[in-house]
N, C-alpha and C positions, 0 to 999 in steps of 0.2 A: 396427396396428403396436405391438409390445411395447416396453417401456422400453429394453432393450438395443439393439434395432434402431434406435430413435429416436436414442439417443446416438451410435451409429456413423455414422448418416447425417448428423447435425448436425456432428460432429467432422470428417467427411470434407469437408463443404462449407467449414467454417472453415479447415481445413488446406490446402485447395486454393486459397485466395485468394492472388493474386500482387500485389495492391495494397491499400492501406488502404481505398479505395473499395469494392473487392470484398469485403473483410472486413466492412465496415459493412453491405453488402447482405445478406451471409450471416447476420450477427448479427441483422438485422431479421427475416429468415425464421425463425431459431431462436427469437427472442423470441415471435413469433406462434404458433409450434408449441407453446410452453409456456404459452400463454394470456396473454402480456404484450403490451402495446401499445408500450411504450417501452424503450429500452436506453441506457446511458451507459457507455462504456469509456474511462476517463480517469485521468491522473495528477492528484494533488491539488495543484494549483498555479494561480496566477493566470496564465492563458495569455496575457493581454494584456501582461504585464510580464516575460516571460522569452524569452530567445533559445535556451534549451536545447531539444534535440530531445525533445518530449513526445508522449504518446499522448492523443488526444481524439477519440472517435467517439461520436455520439449522434443520436437522432432526436426529442429533446424539442421541444415547441412553441417557435417562435421567441421569443415574448414571454417565456417562462420562461428560455430560454437567455440572452437579452439581460439580463434582470434578474439572473441568476446571475453574469454577467460584470461588469455595472455595479457590483455590490455585492461583488465580489471573494470570492465564496463558495467558490471552488476550495479554499481553505485553511481556511475557517471553517464550511463546511456541516456540520450535525450528523451526517449519515450518514457523511460522510468521516471525521470525528473518531472516531466509534464504530468504524469499520473498522480504525483503528490499534490497537485494543485487543483484537482477536479474530482468530483464524486462520481460522475457518470462516464460511460464509455466515450471514446473519441477516436476518430480516424487519424492516421499519421499525417495526412495532408493538412490537418489543423495545427500541427506542432508550432509553426511560426506565430500563430495567434496565442499560444499558451505559454511559451518560453522564448527567451532571446537565444536564437541558435548561434553558436560560436562556429568559427571555421572548423574546429575539431568535430563538433556535432555534425556539420554538413559532410565532413569526410566519412564519419561513421555511417551515416545514412547512405552515402554513395557506395561504400564498400559492401553494405548489406545488399543493395541492389545488384552489385556485381556478383555477389554470391548466389544470386537467383531469387532473392526475396523481394516481393513486390509491395503492393499497398497493404496496410495493416489497420487493425482496429484493436484498441486496448481497453480493457475493463479494469479500473483501479480496484485494489483490495487493501484499503488502509484501515487496519483494526487497531483501536486504542490499546496501548500496552504491548504491541507487537511491531516488528519491523515492517516497513512498507512492502507491498507485493502487487502483483497484477496478473491478469490472464490476457495474453495477446493472441490474435489470429492474423495470419498474413497469407496473401495470395502468392502464386508464382509471379516472377517478374513479368511486367507488361499485362497482367490480368487485373482488370479493375474490380473494385468492391461491388458487391450486389447490395444496393441500399436497402432493399426489402428484407435482407437477412440481418441487418445490424441490430434491430431490437432482439432478435433471437440470440445473437452473439452476446448481447448484454446479459440476458438471463443465464445463458449457458456458462459464460465466464465466471459470473458471480457464484453460481451454484457449484461449479467445478472447484473453485478455490475453497469453499466451505468443506467440500468432500475431502480435499487434500489435507486441510487442517485437522479434520477428524481422523483420517488415516495416519497422519504424522503425530497424533497425540497432542495437538496444540489447542484444540477448541476448548476454551474455558480455562486452560492451564495457566497461562501467564496472567490472564485477567484476574484470577483469584489471588495472585501474588501482588497486585497493585495495592499499595497502602491506602487505607480509607481515612480521610480527614473528616473532622466534624464540620458542621456548617460554619461555625465561627472561625475555625482554622482556615477553611477555604476562603472565607470573606477577607480575612487578614492577608492571605497569600495573594489574592487578586490585587489588593491595593499595594502590597509590596512590589508586585510586578510592574505597577505604574510609578514606581520610585517615590511613593509616599513615605514620609517618616513615621515612626511609631506615634509621635504626638499627633500628626495629621490623621492617621488611621483611627486613633482613639477618638478624636473629635467627630469623624465621620460615623463611627459605629457606636459612639456613646459609651466608651469604656476607657479605662486608664491606659497610659502608655505602657506601664508594666504588664498589664493584662495582655496587651497586644504582643509584647515581647515573649510572654509565656506561651501564647498560642503559636507563635512562629517557631519558638524553640521546640515545642511539642511536635509540630509538623515536620521539622527537620529530623527529629528523632525517629519519627515513623518512616521516613525515607532513608535514614542512615546517612545523612549528609550534614555538614557543619556550616556551609555557606548558603546565604539566601539565594544567590544567583543559581547555585546548583539545585536548590529546592524548586525554583521556578521552572528551570529547564526540565527537571524530572516530571513535574506535574503537567507541563505542556505535552511532553512526550507521551504520557500514558492517558491523557484525556481528562485528567482531574479538573484542569482549567483549560480554556481555549483562548486563542488570540482575540476572538470577539469579546470575551470577558474583559480583556485588557484594554483594547483599543476602542471599543464602542460604548464605553460607560461615560 
């Protein structure tokens, strides 16, 4: 079976899932087809402490899953943290190039290997307005990755996460709840994020300081916050503005 046919078959199976259990079963088959033993499709959150609807499907060994949860690694796992900084899939051997690994991080990775988990490949799933997530595939301990399968893993992981969002009722849900700012409100907000005063923003945009203040007040009202710092944080989180807007102007 050639690569394109393999992709089509795997995507057909994932897309045909009508429950999360069916999706997990299809993802297990897909992982095996690509030479992986394990998969983990998950939001990066402590699942034991949230009531929010989250995605979490995996077939990791129970002892590792229990350790992962007991130590609240959903938000601290080095693989998860690295996935927040990159858009494309990456192998776990690249972790030292993506983040500064702490002694605790190295201990977590060593314990994963001890639990039987080998090399891995992670596909980030960072959707504006939603918590970070990813789809990871991992081999048995001492089994190397098959480089020729990594592009297939990228496509499969991204599609599987979208399928999970649909089945969990998330696709489009939170994004519709993101406040919409006018172009002028967004312009003012970007300059606020750069610590410009209302007077400076007025000069830049050719409007009065009072008009700037009104635009910022209206933006705060739309987000339900009272402080400008909170407004900037919320807007960055949901993708209304980006760090490139702030730092590359």
